[in-house]
N, C-alpha and C positions, 0 to 999 in steps of 0.2 A: 256407672254410678247413678243413683237416683236420689230424690229428695223425700219420698214418701207422701208427696202431695198428688193425689190422684187427678188425672186430667180428663178421663172419660170412662164411662161404664159401657163396656161392650157386651156382646152375647156370643155364646158358643154356637157356631154354625155347624161344625163337624169335628168329631174326635175319632181318629183312626189309631188303633193299637199297632197296626202294621201298615205303613204307607210306602208302597214300592214305586211311587212316582218319582220323577227326577227331583222334585222339590221336597219329597218326603224322606229321602235318604234311607229307605228300608228300615225305618224305625217308627215310633209313634209320632203323630203330628196333630196339631190343633189349629183349626181355622176359626178366627174371631171376626164377627160382623158388627155393624153399627159403630165402626171405629173411624169413620171418615174424618172427623176434626183433627185427629193426630196423624193422619196419613198424608197430609198435604205436602210435607217436606220429606217423606219417607224414601229410603233407598234400600235396595237389596243388601242384606248384611247388617242393617241397623239393629240396635237392641231396643226391645220393648219389654217392660215388666208386665206380666200377666199374673194378677193376684200375688205380686211381690216376687215373682220368679223371672229373672233376666233370661230372655230367649231371643234368638236371632231370626229376623224376618227372611223367609226363603221365597215368598211370593206375595204379591199384594195388588189391589186395584183401588178404586176410589172409596170403597166402603169396608173392605175386609182385607185380612192378611193371614198368612200361614206361618207357623213356626214348627220346627222339629223339637222333639223332647227326648232327651237321653234317658237311659235306664236309671242312672244316678238321680236324675231329677224326679223320675217317677217314684223312686224309693223315698225321697226326701219330702215331697210335696203332695198336695191334694189333686194335682192336675190329672192323674191317671183315672180319677173317678168323675171326670167332666162329662156332662150330659148336654145334649142339644137344648139350647134355650137358657142354660145357666148364665147368670150375670157375672161379669168379672171386672175387676179394677184394672185400668190401663194407665201406664205412665211411660213416656219416652225417656231415654237416657238424658242426663243433664246437658244443656247447651250453655255456651258462655254467657248468654244474656238473661239467664233465668234467676229470679230472686230465690234465695235459699230459705224457704219457710218451714221446712221440716227438719230432718236430720240425715246424715249420710247413710244411705241404704244401698248395699251392694247388689241386691237382687239375688243373693246366694242364700236360699232358705235353709235354716238350720234344722228345723223339725216342724211337726204339725202339733196342733193343740185342739182339744175338744171344748166346746162351749158347755160349761156345766151350770151356769146361771146367767140370767139376764133379767133386769127389772128397771122400770122407769125411776128416775130420780129427778123430780122437777121436770124440766123439758129435756133433760139429758137421759141417756141410757147407760146403765152400769153393766158391764160384762165381766164374767170370771171364766178363766180358761185353765185347763189342766194339760201340761205338756206330756206328749207321748214319751219323749226322751228326757228323763228328769234331770240329767246332769246340766242341762242348759239353764236351769233355774238359778244357778250360781252367778250367772251374768246379768240377771234381772234385779234391779233395785228400785225402791219407791222413788217416784219423781224422775226416774230415768226414762230414756226413749226405748220404744220397741216398735217393730213393724209387724202389723197384723194384716195378712193378705196385701202387703205392700203399703198399707196406710200408716203413716207416722203418728204414733199415739204416745201419751204419757202414762206411765204406770202409776196407779193409785194405791196398790197394796200387793204384798207378796207373802205367800206361805211357803217357806223353804222346805218344811217337812213333807208337805203334800204336793209340792211342785205345781202350785197354782199361783196365778196372778190376776189382777183386776185392772180394768181401764174404765174411763168415763168418756162417753162420746156426746159432744154438744149437738144442739139441734141443727146447726148449719151443716156440720159434717155428715149428719145422718142422711141427707139428701144427695150427697156427692160420692158415696162409697157403698159397697155391697154388704158390709157387715150387718146393718140393721135388717137385711132380708133373711138372715140366717137365724136358726132356732137352736134351742138347747139340744145337744147331741150331734150337731154339725161340727165339721172340722175346718180349721183355718191354717194357713201357712204362717210360720213364725220365723222372723230373723231378729236375733238379739243384737244389741248395740255393738258395733265394731269396736268402739273405744274400750268397752269392758273386756272384750276378748284380747285385745292388744296388751292392756295393762296386766291381765292375768298371766299372759305368756311371758311378759318381761319379769314379773315377780317370780315365776317358776324358774326361769333361767338364772336370775340372780341368786335365789335360794340354793339352786343346784350347784352353782359354782362356789358359793360360800361353804356349803356342807362338804364338798369334795376337797376343799383346801384346808389342810391342817393348821395353817398359819392365819386363817381368817378369824375375825372377832366372833362371828356366829359359831364357827366350829368349836372354838375354845370355850365359849359360853355354854354350849350344849354339853361339852365334855365335862366341864366343872359341875354342872347340874347332875349329870349321870354319876360322876364320882361321889358327889355328896349323897345321893340317894343310895348308892351301893354301900358307902361307908356307914350310913345310918342303919341300913338293913343288917349289916354285919354285926354292929353293936347290939341290936335288938335280939339277934340270934344267940 
């Protein structure tokens, strides 16, 4: 679990689509450098979020570390298009003595989004994104949390028909994360707020159990409405 407060900006040192070394696992791997400040207490098997994607450290030294990337992660995230020199957000998993300044971020990216607009607003920058997978827009609400490349941000606007949403980034945050380095047409990793997904699932379960139970108030209400509509239609005919 993470907070969405980025600790370090690292750089892609190497991306291999097939790494057959012992630490590569015969799959894709990513090596990140300029990560020294977050590696002082690192151990093999630790979790580090790279642009919001929770990955497992398989090798490290004083400045860099390697992670393996599964096929599912490649499908869900932008990591498969990583190039040498790309800047990435880095955050270690939460420890017991960390102040919780962002929101609960799992590091399980839901989808990616395209930057379709960015413009200055005073000393802030406004960004608008379009989701690749439009169904996730239902979990995004104005003034709610969202993780963009692992950065905890507040949603300022949502267009549910077009599957777009906007955020505002203040001046201080601009120097601490990679998003301001990106341009219109670039893609970012998106993780919607876990709370919204949990609430949605509970509502689905409750509605499902109510609809399937003939003695439930909801089932009886729907039945009365249907009977009334059918009765009205019969009279009109």
